[in-house]
Each structure stands twice: as C-alpha cells, then as structure tokens.
C-alpha positions as CSV (number, residue, x, y, z in Angstrom):
1,M,-23.8,-13.0,41.6
2,S,-22.5,-13.6,45.3
3,I,-25.3,-15.8,47.0
4,K,-24.3,-18.4,49.3
5,P,-27.4,-21.0,50.4
6,L,-27.4,-21.4,54.4
7,A,-27.7,-24.8,56.1
8,D,-29.4,-27.5,54.2
9,R,-30.6,-25.1,51.1
10,V,-29.5,-25.3,47.4
11,L,-30.0,-22.9,44.5
12,V,-31.3,-24.3,41.5
13,K,-31.5,-22.9,37.9
14,P,-35.0,-24.2,36.6
15,A,-34.3,-26.1,33.1
16,A,-36.1,-24.2,30.2
17,A,-39.7,-24.9,29.7
18,E,-40.2,-27.2,26.3
19,E,-41.5,-25.4,23.3
20,K,-44.4,-27.5,22.3
21,T,-47.1,-26.8,19.6
22,V,-50.2,-28.8,19.2
23,G,-51.8,-28.8,15.5
24,G,-49.9,-25.8,14.8
25,I,-51.4,-23.8,17.7
26,I,-48.6,-22.4,20.0
27,I,-49.0,-22.8,23.9
28,P,-48.7,-19.6,25.5
29,D,-45.8,-19.2,28.5
30,S,-48.6,-19.3,31.0
31,A,-50.2,-22.7,30.2
32,K,-46.6,-24.4,30.0
33,E,-45.7,-26.7,32.8
34,K,-42.9,-25.7,34.7
35,P,-39.9,-27.6,34.4
36,L,-39.0,-30.4,37.4
37,K,-35.4,-30.4,36.6
38,G,-32.7,-27.7,36.8
39,E,-29.0,-27.3,37.8
40,V,-27.5,-26.7,41.3
41,I,-25.7,-23.3,41.4
42,A,-24.6,-23.0,44.9
43,V,-25.0,-25.3,48.3
44,G,-25.2,-24.5,52.0
45,N,-23.0,-26.3,54.3
46,G,-25.6,-28.9,55.5
47,T,-26.4,-29.6,59.2
48,K,-25.0,-31.6,61.7
49,D,-28.0,-33.9,61.2
50,E,-28.0,-33.9,57.4
51,P,-24.6,-33.4,55.7
52,M,-24.9,-31.5,52.0
53,V,-24.5,-34.4,49.5
54,L,-25.3,-32.0,46.6
55,K,-22.7,-30.2,45.4
56,A,-22.5,-27.1,42.3
57,G,-23.2,-28.4,39.0
58,D,-25.5,-31.1,39.6
59,E,-28.3,-31.8,37.4
60,V,-31.2,-32.6,40.0
61,L,-35.0,-33.7,39.9
62,Y,-37.3,-31.8,42.2
63,G,-41.0,-31.8,43.0
64,K,-43.5,-29.7,41.4
65,Y,-44.1,-27.4,44.4
66,A,-40.7,-27.2,45.6
67,G,-38.8,-24.3,46.6
68,T,-39.2,-20.5,46.4
69,E,-38.9,-18.6,43.1
70,I,-36.2,-15.8,43.2
71,E,-34.8,-13.3,40.5
72,L,-31.3,-12.3,40.6
73,D,-29.7,-10.3,38.0
74,G,-32.8,-11.0,35.5
75,T,-32.6,-14.5,36.1
76,Q,-35.1,-17.1,37.6
77,F,-33.9,-19.4,40.4
78,L,-35.3,-21.7,43.0
79,I,-34.1,-21.9,46.6
80,M,-34.9,-25.4,48.3
81,R,-33.9,-27.7,51.1
82,Q,-31.6,-30.3,50.0
83,S,-34.5,-32.7,51.3
84,D,-36.9,-31.2,48.3
85,V,-34.6,-32.7,45.8
86,L,-36.0,-36.1,44.6
87,A,-32.9,-37.4,42.6
88,T,-29.8,-36.3,40.9
89,I,-29.3,-37.0,36.9
C-alpha cells in the first residue's frame, strides 16, 4: 500500500468491532457500534501552524463521526485530521 496523507491528516485502521451476544442472540454487523479506537498507519507532515505530533503505530481514540471511510486493498481505513483525534493510548 502506498498512501501518504497530506498536511495534518492521518490514516487510521479502526479496531475490529467487538463480538457480543445478548442472551444467546447474536447481534448482526449492521447493529454493532463502530469502534472509536484504532492504529495510525500513516501521517502527513503537519502544517506551519500545527506540527504533526502523531506517528505511525500510535493507538488513538477518535470521535464517533470523525474522518472519512475509505477502502484500500480490501481493508477499511479512516482518513481524518489530526485535530479529530481525541487521545493516544
């Protein structure tokens, strides 16, 4: 995979949704909550006003509606601004 985010953007691979059952009932994929954490795969260079503080390999928490979903080589990723990241783990 050859992708390089621009400016203050980061490429994040979301963590897998947790498998939960309720009283023996399996919850379908469409009803599962999206994970709110993931691993930073690639980062941009930052901007002159906001240097890049994240690096590839960081585990991060992000907002529920943060980023844009993209698919590369059959894998789901999110691309978002560094400011959409709430914390590192």
